[in-house]
N, C-alpha and C positions, 0 to 999 in steps of 0.2 A: 055129577061125580065128587065125592067126598073122601078126603085121606083122615084116616085116624092112626094115631099111635100108642100102642099097648106095652107099658114100661112093666114086665113081669121077671124082672132081675129079682132074684133070692127067694121067690117062691117055687115051693117045691109041688111035685105030682101029689094029686090032680088040679090043682089052682091053675097052671097054664092053660090047661086043656078047656077046664070049665069057664074061664074068663072069656077065652077066644071064643069058644062055642056060642056065649053069651051076646058077643060083641058081634058076630056073624048074624046071628038071629035078629038083631036089631039092624044092621047094614042094609042098604037098598042095593039092587042089582047095578054093578058097576064100581061101587065104592071099593076103596083099598084101603086093608089093614095092614099096618107096619106092626110087627110082634118082637118084641125082644125078651128075650129068656136065658136064664143060667141052668135050667134043670135039664140035665142030660136027657131023661124021657122024651123030653119034647121034639126031638127031631124025629122020633117015632109017632108019638101020639098026634101032633099037629097036623103031619101030612095025612095021616089015617082020617082023623076028622075032616078035612077036605074033601077026600076021597069018599068017604060018606055022605057029606052034603053036595057035593059037585063042583065045589068052588076051586080056583087055582090058586095053586100055593108055589113058592118058588123059596128056596134057601138062599137068602142074599150073601151071609158070611158066617164063618165060623171061627171065632177068636178066643181061644182058651177056652173057658167054660161057657162063654156067651155064644149064642146064635140069634141071628135075628131073619126073620121071614116077611115076605112080601105076600098078601092073600087077597085075590080079588075076587070079590063077590058076584056069583053068576046068578 
């Protein structure tokens, strides 16, 4: 199991979605992806992406404009 962090602060839709999707495609089952973003649409887009891929997602924190996600690859 590996853990990778994606710092997507400052990127606007659709880049956080696309970069998260690419990272998940390269991850192995059981890997954990920590995603940090300031895009307000990411709270909708990233959970929807994980629903489509079957991966587990958890919103860890929402502080101001920033959101942190923890995604476990299935």
